[in-house]
N, CA, C and O atoms as a GROMACS GRO file, in nm:
protein
  628
    1MET      N    1   0.266  -4.440   5.734
    1MET     CA    2   0.308  -4.322   5.805
    1MET      C    3   0.284  -4.199   5.717
    1MET      O    4   0.328  -4.197   5.602
    2THR      N    5   0.216  -4.099   5.768
    2THR     CA    6   0.192  -3.976   5.693
    2THR      C    7   0.274  -3.863   5.751
    2THR      O    8   0.304  -3.858   5.870
    3THR      N    9   0.308  -3.773   5.664
    3THR     CA   10   0.383  -3.655   5.706
    3THR      C   11   0.291  -3.535   5.692
    3THR      O   12   0.236  -3.511   5.584
    4GLU      N   13   0.275  -3.461   5.797
    4GLU     CA   14   0.193  -3.342   5.790
    4GLU      C   15   0.271  -3.227   5.728
    4GLU      O   16   0.390  -3.210   5.756
    5THR      N   17   0.204  -3.151   5.645
    5THR     CA   18   0.263  -3.034   5.584
    5THR      C   19   0.200  -2.911   5.648
    5THR      O   20   0.078  -2.905   5.662
    6PRO      N   21   0.279  -2.816   5.687
    6PRO     CA   22   0.222  -2.696   5.747
    6PRO      C   23   0.135  -2.621   5.645
    6PRO      O   24   0.163  -2.622   5.526
    7ASP      N   25   0.030  -2.558   5.694
    7ASP     CA   26  -0.058  -2.481   5.607
    7ASP      C   27   0.012  -2.358   5.550
    7ASP      O   28  -0.016  -2.315   5.437
    8SER      N   29   0.103  -2.303   5.628
    8SER     CA   30   0.176  -2.186   5.580
    8SER      C   31   0.316  -2.183   5.641
    8SER      O   32   0.344  -2.244   5.744
    9LEU      N   33   0.400  -2.110   5.572
    9LEU     CA   34   0.539  -2.093   5.614
    9LEU      C   35   0.567  -1.944   5.624
    9LEU      O   36   0.516  -1.865   5.545
   10SER      N   37   0.647  -1.907   5.720
   10SER     CA   38   0.690  -1.768   5.735
   10SER      C   39   0.820  -1.751   5.658
   10SER      O   40   0.917  -1.823   5.682
   11ILE      N   41   0.822  -1.655   5.566
   11ILE     CA   42   0.946  -1.627   5.494
   11ILE      C   43   0.982  -1.480   5.512
   11ILE      O   44   0.895  -1.395   5.529
   12SER      N   45   1.110  -1.452   5.506
   12SER     CA   46   1.162  -1.316   5.509
   12SER      C   47   1.256  -1.301   5.390
   12SER      O   48   1.339  -1.388   5.364
   13PHE      N   49   1.242  -1.192   5.319
   13PHE     CA   50   1.327  -1.169   5.204
   13PHE      C   51   1.336  -1.019   5.177
   13PHE      O   52   1.258  -0.941   5.231
   14GLU      N   53   1.431  -0.982   5.095
   14GLU     CA   54   1.444  -0.843   5.053
   14GLU      C   55   1.368  -0.829   4.922
   14GLU      O   56   1.393  -0.904   4.827
   15LEU      N   57   1.278  -0.733   4.915
   15LEU     CA   58   1.200  -0.709   4.794
   15LEU      C   59   1.225  -0.566   4.748
   15LEU      O   60   1.185  -0.471   4.816
   16ASN      N   61   1.289  -0.552   4.636
   16ASN     CA   62   1.320  -0.420   4.581
   16ASN      C   63   1.390  -0.331   4.684
   16ASN      O   64   1.362  -0.212   4.695
   17GLY      N   65   1.482  -0.392   4.759
   17GLY     CA   66   1.562  -0.319   4.855
   17GLY      C   67   1.503  -0.302   4.993
   17GLY      O   68   1.565  -0.242   5.080
   18GLU      N   69   1.382  -0.355   5.015
   18GLU     CA   70   1.317  -0.343   5.146
   18GLU      C   71   1.294  -0.481   5.206
   18GLU      O   72   1.259  -0.575   5.134
   19SER      N   73   1.313  -0.493   5.336
   19SER     CA   74   1.288  -0.620   5.405
   19SER      C   75   1.139  -0.648   5.408
   19SER      O   76   1.058  -0.559   5.437
   20ARG      N   77   1.103  -0.772   5.379
   20ARG     CA   78   0.962  -0.814   5.382
   20ARG      C   79   0.951  -0.946   5.455
   20ARG      O   80   1.042  -1.029   5.449
   21ALA      N   81   0.843  -0.965   5.524
   21ALA     CA   82   0.810  -1.092   5.588
   21ALA      C   83   0.665  -1.122   5.553
   21ALA      O   84   0.580  -1.033   5.558
   22ILE      N   85   0.638  -1.246   5.519
   22ILE     CA   86   0.503  -1.284   5.476
   22ILE      C   87   0.482  -1.433   5.502
   22ILE      O   88   0.577  -1.511   5.500
   23GLU      N   89   0.359  -1.470   5.524
   23GLU     CA   90   0.321  -1.610   5.535
   23GLU      C   91   0.283  -1.658   5.395
   23GLU      O   92   0.205  -1.592   5.326
   24VAL      N   93   0.336  -1.772   5.354
   24VAL     CA   94   0.303  -1.829   5.223
   24VAL      C   95   0.265  -1.976   5.240
   24VAL      O   96   0.308  -2.043   5.334
   25ARG      N   97   0.185  -2.024   5.147
   25ARG     CA   98   0.156  -2.168   5.144
   25ARG      C   99   0.277  -2.238   5.083
   25ARG      O  100   0.347  -2.179   5.001
   26PRO      N  101   0.303  -2.362   5.122
   26PRO     CA  102   0.421  -2.434   5.069
   26PRO      C  103   0.422  -2.446   4.917
   26PRO      O  104   0.529  -2.456   4.857
   27ASN      N  105   0.304  -2.446   4.853
   27ASN     CA  106   0.297  -2.462   4.708
   27ASN      C  107   0.269  -2.331   4.635
   27ASN      O  108   0.240  -2.332   4.515
   28GLU      N  109   0.278  -2.219   4.704
   28GLU     CA  110   0.246  -2.089   4.644
   28GLU      C  111   0.361  -2.040   4.558
   28GLU      O  112   0.477  -2.041   4.601
   29LEU      N  113   0.328  -1.996   4.438
   29LEU     CA  114   0.430  -1.949   4.344
   29LEU      C  115   0.467  -1.804   4.372
   29LEU      O  116   0.384  -1.724   4.417
   30LEU      N  117   0.592  -1.771   4.344
   30LEU     CA  118   0.642  -1.636   4.366
   30LEU      C  119   0.560  -1.534   4.288
   30LEU      O  120   0.527  -1.428   4.341
   31ILE      N  121   0.527  -1.563   4.164
   31ILE     CA  122   0.451  -1.466   4.083
   31ILE      C  123   0.317  -1.433   4.147
   31ILE      O  124   0.273  -1.318   4.143
   32ASP      N  125   0.251  -1.532   4.207
   32ASP     CA  126   0.122  -1.507   4.270
   32ASP      C  127   0.138  -1.422   4.396
   32ASP      O  128   0.054  -1.336   4.423
   33VAL      N  129   0.243  -1.446   4.471
   33VAL     CA  130   0.269  -1.364   4.590
   33VAL      C  131   0.297  -1.220   4.547
   33VAL      O  132   0.243  -1.127   4.606
   34LEU      N  133   0.380  -1.203   4.447
   34LEU     CA  134   0.415  -1.068   4.402
   34LEU      C  135   0.293  -0.993   4.349
   34LEU      O  136   0.267  -0.880   4.389
   35ARG      N  137   0.219  -1.056   4.260
   35ARG     CA  138   0.107  -0.989   4.194
   35ARG      C  139  -0.017  -0.977   4.283
   35ARG      O  140  -0.074  -0.869   4.298
   36GLU      N  141  -0.058  -1.088   4.339
   36GLU     CA  142  -0.187  -1.090   4.410
   36GLU      C  143  -0.178  -1.049   4.556
   36GLU      O  144  -0.268  -0.983   4.607
   37ARG      N  145  -0.071  -1.086   4.621
   37ARG     CA  146  -0.062  -1.058   4.765
   37ARG      C  147   0.012  -0.928   4.794
   37ARG      O  148  -0.022  -0.859   4.890
   38LEU      N  149   0.112  -0.895   4.712
   38LEU     CA  150   0.190  -0.775   4.738
   38LEU      C  151   0.159  -0.660   4.642
   38LEU      O  152   0.214  -0.551   4.656
   39GLY      N  153   0.072  -0.684   4.546
   39GLY     CA  154   0.025  -0.578   4.457
   39GLY      C  155   0.125  -0.530   4.354
   39GLY      O  156   0.108  -0.421   4.298
   40LEU      N  157   0.231  -0.606   4.328
   40LEU     CA  158   0.331  -0.568   4.228
   40LEU      C  159   0.292  -0.632   4.095
   40LEU      O  160   0.332  -0.745   4.066
   41ARG      N  161   0.216  -0.561   4.018
   41ARG     CA  162   0.158  -0.616   3.895
   41ARG      C  163   0.243  -0.599   3.770
   41ARG      O  164   0.202  -0.639   3.661
   42GLY      N  165   0.362  -0.541   3.784
   42GLY     CA  166   0.448  -0.523   3.668
   42GLY      C  167   0.502  -0.653   3.612
   42GLY      O  168   0.521  -0.664   3.491
   43THR      N  169   0.526  -0.750   3.697
   43THR     CA  170   0.570  -0.882   3.653
   43THR      C  171   0.450  -0.950   3.587
   43THR      O  172   0.345  -0.963   3.650
   44LYS      N  173   0.466  -0.992   3.465
   44LYS     CA  174   0.352  -1.046   3.389
   44LYS      C  175   0.342  -1.198   3.402
   44LYS      O  176   0.442  -1.269   3.410
   45LYS      N  177   0.217  -1.244   3.405
   45LYS     CA  178   0.189  -1.387   3.410
   45LYS      C  179   0.141  -1.427   3.272
   45LYS      O  180   0.046  -1.370   3.219
   46SER      N  181   0.207  -1.527   3.213
   46SER     CA  182   0.171  -1.564   3.077
   46SER      C  183   0.169  -1.714   3.058
   46SER      O  184   0.062  -1.775   3.062
   47CYS      N  185   0.284  -1.775   3.037
   47CYS     CA  186   0.287  -1.916   2.995
   47CYS      C  187   0.278  -2.015   3.110
   47CYS      O  188   0.233  -2.128   3.090
   48ASP      N  189   0.319  -1.976   3.229
   48ASP     CA  190   0.319  -2.063   3.348
   48ASP      C  191   0.413  -2.183   3.338
   48ASP      O  192   0.404  -2.273   3.421
   49VAL      N  193   0.501  -2.187   3.240
   49VAL     CA  194   0.591  -2.302   3.225
   49VAL      C  195   0.735  -2.262   3.192
   49VAL      O  196   0.811  -2.342   3.136
   50GLU      N  197   0.774  -2.139   3.226
   50GLU     CA  198   0.912  -2.095   3.212
   50GLU      C  199   0.961  -2.090   3.067
   50GLU      O  200   1.074  -2.127   3.038
   51ILE      N  201   0.874  -2.046   2.978
   51ILE     CA  202   0.913  -2.039   2.838
   51ILE      C  203   0.918  -1.895   2.786
   51ILE      O  204   1.010  -1.860   2.712
   52CYS      N  205   0.822  -1.810   2.824
   52CYS     CA  206   0.808  -1.679   2.759
   52CYS      C  207   0.894  -1.569   2.819
   52CYS      O  208   0.930  -1.475   2.748
   53GLY      N  209   0.928  -1.578   2.949
   53GLY     CA  210   1.011  -1.476   3.012
   53GLY      C  211   0.937  -1.355   3.066
   53GLY      O  212   0.999  -1.269   3.129
   54ALA      N  213   0.806  -1.346   3.044
   54ALA     CA  214   0.731  -1.229   3.091
   54ALA      C  215   0.733  -1.216   3.243
   54ALA      O  216   0.715  -1.106   3.296
   55CYS      N  217   0.753  -1.326   3.314
   55CYS     CA  218   0.750  -1.327   3.460
   55CYS      C  219   0.888  -1.312   3.524
   55CYS      O  220   0.903  -1.332   3.644
   56THR      N  221   0.988  -1.278   3.444
   56THR     CA  222   1.125  -1.274   3.495
   56THR      C  223   1.143  -1.168   3.603
   56THR      O  224   1.105  -1.052   3.587
   57VAL      N  225   1.200  -1.211   3.713
   57VAL     CA  226   1.245  -1.123   3.821
   57VAL      C  227   1.391  -1.159   3.848
   57VAL      O  228   1.441  -1.257   3.794
   58LEU      N  229   1.457  -1.080   3.929
   58LEU     CA  230   1.593  -1.114   3.968
   58LEU      C  231   1.590  -1.168   4.110
   58LEU      O  232   1.533  -1.107   4.200
   59VAL      N  233   1.651  -1.284   4.129
   59VAL     CA  234   1.668  -1.341   4.262
   59VAL      C  235   1.819  -1.346   4.287
   59VAL      O  236   1.892  -1.417   4.219
   60ASP      N  237   1.862  -1.270   4.385
   60ASP     CA  238   2.005  -1.252   4.411
   60ASP      C  239   2.078  -1.208   4.285
   60ASP      O  240   2.192  -1.250   4.260
   61GLY      N  241   2.013  -1.123   4.207
   61GLY     CA  242   2.074  -1.066   4.088
   61GLY      C  243   2.066  -1.149   3.962
   61GLY      O  244   2.108  -1.105   3.855
   62LEU      N  245   2.011  -1.270   3.972
   62LEU     CA  246   2.003  -1.359   3.855
   62LEU      C  247   1.861  -1.367   3.801
   62LEU      O  248   1.766  -1.374   3.879
   63PRO      N  249   1.845  -1.366   3.667
   63PRO     CA  250   1.710  -1.378   3.611
   63PRO      C  251   1.646  -1.511   3.652
   63PRO      O  252   1.707  -1.617   3.643
   64THR      N  253   1.522  -1.502   3.697
   64THR     CA  254   1.450  -1.618   3.749
   64THR      C  255   1.305  -1.611   3.704
   64THR      O  256   1.243  -1.505   3.708
   65SER      N  257   1.251  -1.723   3.660
   65SER     CA  258   1.110  -1.730   3.622
   65SER      C  259   1.025  -1.740   3.748
   65SER      O  260   1.029  -1.841   3.818
   66SER      N  261   0.950  -1.636   3.776
   66SER     CA  262   0.869  -1.636   3.898
   66SER      C  263   0.747  -1.725   3.886
   66SER      O  264   0.682  -1.754   3.987
   67CYS      N  265   0.714  -1.770   3.764
   67CYS     CA  266   0.597  -1.857   3.745
   67CYS      C  267   0.626  -2.002   3.783
   67CYS      O  268   0.533  -2.082   3.796
   68THR      N  269   0.753  -2.036   3.801
   68THR     CA  270   0.788  -2.172   3.841
   68THR      C  271   0.872  -2.176   3.968
   68THR      O  272   0.924  -2.281   4.006
   69THR      N  273   0.885  -2.062   4.033
   69THR     CA  274   0.962  -2.054   4.157
   69THR      C  275   0.866  -2.049   4.275
   69THR      O  276   0.776  -1.966   4.279
   70LEU      N  277   0.885  -2.139   4.369
   70LEU     CA  278   0.803  -2.136   4.489
   70LEU      C  279   0.842  -2.015   4.573
   70LEU      O  280   0.960  -1.982   4.586
   71ALA      N  281   0.743  -1.949   4.629
   71ALA     CA  282   0.771  -1.832   4.713
   71ALA      C  283   0.862  -1.868   4.829
   71ALA      O  284   0.948  -1.788   4.867
   72CYS      N  285   0.845  -1.986   4.885
   72CYS     CA  286   0.929  -2.026   4.999
   72CYS      C  287   1.076  -2.039   4.961
   72CYS      O  288   1.162  -2.037   5.048
   73ASP      N  289   1.105  -2.052   4.832
   73ASP     CA  290   1.244  -2.064   4.787
   73ASP      C  291   1.319  -1.931   4.787
   73ASP      O  292   1.440  -1.930   4.768
   74VAL      N  293   1.249  -1.819   4.807
   74VAL     CA  294   1.319  -1.690   4.813
   74VAL      C  295   1.343  -1.646   4.957
   74VAL      O  296   1.386  -1.533   4.981
   75ASP      N  297   1.315  -1.734   5.053
   75ASP     CA  298   1.342  -1.704   5.192
   75ASP      C  299   1.489  -1.668   5.210
   75ASP      O  300   1.578  -1.741   5.166
   76GLU      N  301   1.514  -1.554   5.274
   76GLU     CA  302   1.650  -1.506   5.302
   76GLU      C  303   1.727  -1.468   5.174
   76GLU      O  304   1.850  -1.471   5.173
   77ARG      N  305   1.654  -1.432   5.069
   77ARG     CA  306   1.718  -1.394   4.944
   77ARG      C  307   1.672  -1.254   4.904
   77ARG      O  308   1.585  -1.196   4.970
   78ALA      N  309   1.728  -1.201   4.798
   78ALA     CA  310   1.690  -1.068   4.748
   78ALA      C  311   1.616  -1.084   4.617
   78ALA      O  312   1.665  -1.149   4.524
   79VAL      N  313   1.497  -1.025   4.608
   79VAL     CA  314   1.414  -1.030   4.488
   79VAL      C  315   1.398  -0.888   4.435
   79VAL      O  316   1.365  -0.796   4.510
   80THR      N  317   1.420  -0.871   4.306
   80THR     CA  318   1.399  -0.743   4.240
   80THR      C  319   1.298  -0.763   4.129
   80THR      O  320   1.312  -0.852   4.046
   81THR      N  321   1.195  -0.679   4.128
   81THR     CA  322   1.093  -0.682   4.023
   81THR      C  323   1.110  -0.560   3.934
   81THR      O  324   1.196  -0.476   3.959
   82ILE      N  325   1.030  -0.551   3.831
   82ILE     CA  326   1.035  -0.436   3.742
   82ILE      C  327   1.012  -0.306   3.818
   82ILE      O  328   1.067  -0.202   3.783
   83GLU      N  329   0.930  -0.311   3.923
   83GLU     CA  330   0.907  -0.192   4.003
   83GLU      C  331   1.033  -0.146   4.075
   83GLU      O  332   1.048  -0.028   4.107
   84GLY      N  333   1.124  -0.239   4.100
   84GLY     CA  334   1.248  -0.209   4.171
   84GLY      C  335   1.357  -0.149   4.085
   84GLY      O  336   1.461  -0.108   4.138
   85VAL      N  337   1.338  -0.143   3.955
   85VAL     CA  338   1.441  -0.084   3.869
   85VAL      C  339   1.400   0.052   3.813
   85VAL      O  340   1.468   0.108   3.728
   86SER      N  341   1.289   0.104   3.862
   86SER     CA  342   1.250   0.238   3.820
   86SER      C  343   1.329   0.340   3.901
   86SER      O  344   1.393   0.305   4.001
   87CYS      N  345   1.324   0.462   3.859
   87CYS     CA  346   1.396   0.570   3.927
   87CYS      C  347   1.292   0.668   3.981
   87CYS      O  348   1.246   0.758   3.911
   88GLY      N  349   1.257   0.649   4.107
   88GLY     CA  350   1.158   0.738   4.169
   88GLY      C  351   1.023   0.734   4.099
   88GLY      O  352   0.957   0.836   4.084
   89GLY      N  353   0.983   0.616   4.056
   89GLY     CA  354   0.856   0.601   3.988
   89GLY      C  355   0.861   0.629   3.838
   89GLY      O  356   0.761   0.611   3.768
   90GLN      N  357   0.973   0.673   3.790
   90GLN     CA  358   0.992   0.699   3.647
   90GLN      C  359   1.070   0.583   3.586
   90GLN      O  360   1.140   0.512   3.657
   91PRO      N  361   1.059   0.564   3.454
   91PRO     CA  362   1.134   0.456   3.391
   91PRO      C  363   1.283   0.466   3.419
   91PRO      O  364   1.342   0.574   3.416
   92GLY      N  365   1.344   0.351   3.447
   92GLY     CA  366   1.488   0.344   3.470
   92GLY      C  367   1.565   0.348   3.339
   92GLY      O  368   1.503   0.354   3.233
   93PRO      N  369   1.696   0.344   3.345
   93PRO     CA  370   1.780   0.355   3.224
   93PRO      C  371   1.751   0.249   3.118
   93PRO      O  372   1.750   0.279   2.999
   94VAL      N  373   1.729   0.124   3.160
   94VAL     CA  374   1.703   0.019   3.061
   94VAL      C  375   1.569   0.045   2.993
   94VAL      O  376   1.558   0.034   2.871
   95GLN      N  377   1.468   0.080   3.071
   95GLN     CA  378   1.338   0.111   3.013
   95GLN      C  379   1.347   0.230   2.917
   95GLN      O  380   1.290   0.227   2.808
   96GLN      N  381   1.419   0.334   2.958
   96GLN     CA  382   1.435   0.452   2.872
   96GLN      C  383   1.504   0.417   2.741
   96GLN      O  384   1.465   0.466   2.635
   97ALA      N  385   1.607   0.332   2.748
   97ALA     CA  386   1.680   0.293   2.626
   97ALA      C  387   1.589   0.215   2.532
   97ALA      O  388   1.594   0.235   2.411
   98LEU      N  389   1.506   0.126   2.587
   98LEU     CA  390   1.415   0.049   2.501
   98LEU      C  391   1.311   0.140   2.435
   98LEU      O  392   1.278   0.122   2.318
   99VAL      N  393   1.262   0.237   2.509
   99VAL     CA  394   1.166   0.332   2.452
   99VAL      C  395   1.233   0.414   2.342
   99VAL      O  396   1.180   0.427   2.232
  100LYS      N  397   1.350   0.467   2.372
  100LYS     CA  398   1.423   0.552   2.277
  100LYS      C  399   1.452   0.479   2.146
  100LYS      O  400   1.445   0.539   2.038
  101CYS      N  401   1.485   0.350   2.154
  101CYS     CA  402   1.520   0.273   2.034
  101CYS      C  403   1.401   0.204   1.969
  101CYS      O  404   1.417   0.134   1.870
  102GLY      N  405   1.283   0.224   2.022
  102GLY     CA  406   1.163   0.162   1.964
  102GLY      C  407   1.151   0.014   1.998
  102GLY      O  408   1.089  -0.062   1.923
  103GLY      N  409   1.210  -0.028   2.108
  103GLY     CA  410   1.207  -0.168   2.148
  103GLY      C  411   1.086  -0.207   2.231
  103GLY      O  412   1.081  -0.317   2.286
  104ILE      N  413   0.989  -0.117   2.241
  104ILE     CA  414   0.867  -0.147   2.317
  104ILE      C  415   0.749  -0.123   2.225
  104ILE      O  416   0.735  -0.016   2.166
  105GLN      N  417   0.663  -0.223   2.214
  105GLN     CA  418   0.540  -0.204   2.138
  105GLN      C  419   0.422  -0.232   2.230
  105GLN      O  420   0.370  -0.139   2.292
  106CYS      N  421   0.378  -0.355   2.240
  106CYS     CA  422   0.262  -0.381   2.327
  106CYS      C  423   0.301  -0.374   2.474
  106CYS      O  424   0.217  -0.344   2.558
  107GLY      N  425   0.428  -0.400   2.505
  107GLY     CA  426   0.478  -0.388   2.641
  107GLY      C  427   0.465  -0.512   2.726
  107GLY      O  428   0.513  -0.512   2.840
  108PHE      N  429   0.403  -0.618   2.676
  108PHE     CA  430   0.383  -0.736   2.761
  108PHE      C  431   0.514  -0.804   2.796
  108PHE      O  432   0.531  -0.849   2.909
  109CYS      N  433   0.606  -0.813   2.703
  109CYS     CA  434   0.736  -0.878   2.730
  109CYS      C  435   0.834  -0.784   2.798
  109CYS      O  436   0.937  -0.829   2.848
  110THR      N  437   0.803  -0.656   2.800
  110THR     CA  438   0.898  -0.555   2.847
  110THR      C  439   0.952  -0.580   2.988
  110THR      O  440   1.074  -0.570   3.006
  111PRO      N  441   0.870  -0.613   3.088
  111PRO     CA  442   0.929  -0.636   3.220
  111PRO      C  443   1.036  -0.746   3.220
  111PRO      O  444   1.141  -0.730   3.281
  112GLY      N  445   1.009  -0.855   3.151
  112GLY     CA  446   1.108  -0.963   3.143
  112GLY      C  447   1.233  -0.922   3.068
  112GLY      O  448   1.344  -0.956   3.109
  113MET      N  449   1.216  -0.848   2.960
  113MET     CA  450   1.331  -0.798   2.883
  113MET      C  451   1.415  -0.703   2.969
  113MET      O  452   1.538  -0.710   2.968
  114VAL      N  453   1.348  -0.616   3.041
  114VAL     CA  454   1.419  -0.521   3.126
  114VAL      C  455   1.497  -0.593   3.236
  114VAL      O  456   1.612  -0.559   3.264
  115MET      N  457   1.435  -0.691   3.298
  115MET     CA  458   1.502  -0.763   3.406
  115MET      C  459   1.620  -0.844   3.353
  115MET      O  460   1.725  -0.847   3.416
  116ALA      N  461   1.604  -0.910   3.239
  116ALA     CA  462   1.714  -0.986   3.180
  116ALA      C  463   1.829  -0.892   3.142
  116ALA      O  464   1.946  -0.925   3.162
  117THR      N  465   1.795  -0.777   3.087
  117THR     CA  466   1.897  -0.679   3.049
  117THR      C  467   1.968  -0.622   3.171
  117THR      O  468   2.089  -0.600   3.168
  118THR      N  469   1.893  -0.598   3.278
  118THR     CA  470   1.952  -0.548   3.401
  118THR      C  471   2.056  -0.646   3.454
  118THR      O  472   2.165  -0.606   3.494
  119ALA      N  473   2.023  -0.774   3.453
  119ALA     CA  474   2.119  -0.876   3.497
  119ALA      C  475   2.238  -0.882   3.402
  119ALA      O  476   2.353  -0.890   3.447
  120LEU      N  477   2.212  -0.879   3.273
  120LEU     CA  478   2.320  -0.882   3.174
  120LEU      C  479   2.421  -0.772   3.200
  120LEU      O  480   2.542  -0.796   3.206
  121LEU      N  481   2.372  -0.649   3.215
  121LEU     CA  482   2.461  -0.535   3.230
  121LEU      C  483   2.534  -0.536   3.365
  121LEU      O  484   2.642  -0.478   3.377
  122LYS      N  485   2.477  -0.600   3.464
  122LYS     CA  486   2.544  -0.614   3.593
  122LYS      C  487   2.669  -0.703   3.578
  122LYS      O  488   2.775  -0.672   3.632
  123PHE      N  489   2.654  -0.811   3.504
  123PHE     CA  490   2.764  -0.907   3.489
  123PHE      C  491   2.853  -0.878   3.370
  123PHE      O  492   2.970  -0.917   3.368
  124HIS      N  493   2.798  -0.810   3.269
  124HIS     CA  494   2.873  -0.780   3.147
  124HIS      C  495   2.842  -0.636   3.105
  124HIS      O  496   2.756  -0.614   3.019
  125PRO      N  497   2.910  -0.536   3.163
  125PRO     CA  498   2.878  -0.396   3.134
  125PRO      C  499   2.894  -0.359   2.986
  125PRO      O  500   2.829  -0.266   2.938
  126ARG      N  501   2.978  -0.429   2.916
  126ARG     CA  502   2.995  -0.407   2.771
  126ARG      C  503   2.973  -0.541   2.700
  126ARG      O  504   3.068  -0.603   2.652
  127PRO      N  505   2.848  -0.583   2.692
  127PRO     CA  506   2.820  -0.718   2.641
  127PRO      C  507   2.843  -0.731   2.491
  127PRO      O  508   2.822  -0.637   2.414
  128SER      N  509   2.886  -0.848   2.453
  128SER     CA  510   2.898  -0.882   2.311
  128SER      C  511   2.758  -0.914   2.257
  128SER      O  512   2.664  -0.932   2.334
  129ASP      N  513   2.747  -0.923   2.127
  129ASP     CA  514   2.619  -0.962   2.066
  129ASP      C  515   2.575  -1.099   2.117
  129ASP      O  516   2.458  -1.120   2.146
  130ASP      N  517   2.670  -1.191   2.127
  130ASP     CA  518   2.637  -1.326   2.176
  130ASP      C  519   2.584  -1.322   2.319
  130ASP      O  520   2.489  -1.392   2.351
  131GLN      N  521   2.645  -1.239   2.404
  131GLN     CA  522   2.598  -1.228   2.542
  131GLN      C  523   2.458  -1.168   2.548
  131GLN      O  524   2.373  -1.214   2.625
  132ILE      N  525   2.433  -1.066   2.468
  132ILE     CA  526   2.300  -1.005   2.462
  132ILE      C  527   2.198  -1.110   2.419
  132ILE      O  528   2.093  -1.124   2.482
  133HIS      N  529   2.226  -1.182   2.314
  133HIS     CA  530   2.133  -1.283   2.264
  133HIS      C  531   2.111  -1.393   2.366
  133HIS      O  532   2.000  -1.444   2.380
  134HIS      N  533   2.216  -1.431   2.437
  134HIS     CA  534   2.205  -1.535   2.539
  134HIS      C  535   2.110  -1.490   2.652
  134HIS      O  536   2.022  -1.565   2.692
  135TYR      N  537   2.129  -1.370   2.702
  135TYR     CA  538   2.047  -1.322   2.814
  135TYR      C  539   1.902  -1.297   2.772
  135TYR      O  540   1.812  -1.313   2.854
  136LEU      N  541   1.879  -1.260   2.648
  136LEU     CA  542   1.743  -1.232   2.603
  136LEU      C  543   1.674  -1.354   2.545
  136LEU      O  544   1.555  -1.349   2.513
  137ALA      N  545   1.745  -1.465   2.530
  137ALA     CA  546   1.691  -1.584   2.465
  137ALA      C  547   1.568  -1.640   2.536
  137ALA      O  548   1.484  -1.702   2.471
  138GLY      N  549   1.556  -1.621   2.664
  138GLY     CA  550   1.442  -1.675   2.738
  138GLY      C  551   1.321  -1.584   2.740
  138GLY      O  552   1.227  -1.608   2.815
  139ASN      N  553   1.322  -1.479   2.658
  139ASN     CA  554   1.213  -1.383   2.654
  139ASN      C  555   1.153  -1.376   2.514
  139ASN      O  556   1.221  -1.341   2.418
  140ILE      N  557   1.028  -1.409   2.506
  140ILE     CA  558   0.959  -1.408   2.376
  140ILE      C  559   0.890  -1.274   2.356
  140ILE      O  560   0.816  -1.227   2.443
  141CYS      N  561   0.915  -1.213   2.241
  141CYS     CA  562   0.847  -1.089   2.201
  141CYS      C  563   0.772  -1.119   2.072
  141CYS      O  564   0.830  -1.167   1.975
  142ARG      N  565   0.645  -1.091   2.072
  142ARG     CA  566   0.564  -1.119   1.955
  142ARG      C  567   0.548  -0.997   1.863
  142ARG      O  568   0.485  -1.007   1.758
  143CYS      N  569   0.604  -0.883   1.903
  143CYS     CA  570   0.579  -0.759   1.829
  143CYS      C  571   0.700  -0.701   1.757
  143CYS      O  572   0.688  -0.660   1.642
  144THR      N  573   0.816  -0.697   1.823
  144THR     CA  574   0.924  -0.613   1.771
  144THR      C  575   1.019  -0.680   1.674
  144THR      O  576   1.084  -0.611   1.596
  145GLY      N  577   1.029  -0.811   1.676
  145GLY     CA  578   1.130  -0.876   1.594
  145GLY      C  579   1.268  -0.869   1.657
  145GLY      O  580   1.365  -0.910   1.594
  146TYR      N  581   1.279  -0.817   1.780
  146TYR     CA  582   1.399  -0.815   1.862
  146TYR      C  583   1.506  -0.715   1.820
  146TYR      O  584   1.588  -0.676   1.903
  147VAL      N  585   1.508  -0.671   1.696
  147VAL     CA  586   1.616  -0.584   1.648
  147VAL      C  587   1.623  -0.457   1.732
  147VAL      O  588   1.732  -0.418   1.776
  148LYS      N  589   1.512  -0.393   1.754
  148LYS     CA  590   1.509  -0.268   1.831
  148LYS      C  591   1.542  -0.291   1.978
  148LYS      O  592   1.600  -0.205   2.044
  149ILE      N  593   1.504  -0.407   2.031
  149ILE     CA  594   1.537  -0.440   2.169
  149ILE      C  595   1.688  -0.454   2.183
  149ILE      O  596   1.748  -0.401   2.277
  150VAL      N  597   1.750  -0.526   2.091
  150VAL     CA  598   1.897  -0.543   2.093
  150VAL      C  599   1.965  -0.408   2.077
  150VAL      O  600   2.064  -0.381   2.144
  151GLU      N  601   1.913  -0.321   1.990
  151GLU     CA  602   1.970  -0.188   1.974
  151GLU      C  603   1.963  -0.110   2.105
  151GLU      O  604   2.057  -0.040   2.141
  152GLY      N  605   1.851  -0.122   2.175
  152GLY     CA  606   1.836  -0.055   2.304
  152GLY      C  607   1.938  -0.104   2.405
  152GLY      O  608   1.996  -0.024   2.479
  153VAL      N  609   1.960  -0.233   2.409
  153VAL     CA  610   2.060  -0.291   2.501
  153VAL      C  611   2.199  -0.240   2.464
  153VAL      O  612   2.276  -0.200   2.552
  154LYS      N  613   2.230  -0.241   2.336
  154LYS     CA  614   2.362  -0.196   2.292
  154LYS      C  615   2.386  -0.048   2.325
  154LYS      O  616   2.498  -0.007   2.352
  155SER      N  617   2.279   0.030   2.322
  155SER     CA  618   2.295   0.173   2.351
  155SER      C  619   2.335   0.199   2.496
  155SER      O  620   2.385   0.306   2.528
  156LEU      N  621   2.312   0.102   2.583
  156LEU     CA  622   2.348   0.114   2.725
  156LEU      C  623   2.491   0.072   2.754
  156LEU      O  624   2.546   0.106   2.859
  157ALA      N  625   2.551  -0.002   2.662
  157ALA     CA  626   2.684  -0.060   2.688
  157ALA      C  627   2.794   0.041   2.669
  157ALA      O  628   2.912   0.009   2.686
   0.00000   0.00000   0.00000
C-alpha cells in the first residue's frame, strides 16, 4: 500500500506582522521560502544543521533555526525575521546597540544574534549574564570574540 504525498501544501502565517499565504512543498525548508520565494535575504544560510545560528528567526516569539524547520510547520504561526525588527527600514534598537558597542564586524552572524537577543529581552528585560550567554550560545561568531556583543546586549537591559 502506498501513500500519496501532495505536491504542495497551502499554508497561512503571519510574517513580520503581516498575514501571508503561500504554497509550499512538504519538504521545503523555512529558510528557502524566506530567502528564495519571499525575498527576505537578511536571514543567513550557513551550516544547514542547526549549529551556527545565522538562520535564526522567531516563531511565536521563540528563536528557531529556519534551516531545519519545515515551512509547513509555521502554518498558523507568527514568524519574525531580521527585516521585521527594523524601525521603518532603519536598524532597530538591538542592531543599534550592537553597532554602538562594536559587536558587529563581518555581519554574517548579526541577524541570528539580533533575533536571539530580541527573544531574550522579550522574556528577560533585565537579563543576567547567564541568561545572555544561554540565549546567545546557539550563535557562532568568528570575528568578535563575543565580548562586544554581550556588552551591546547589556546596554539594552
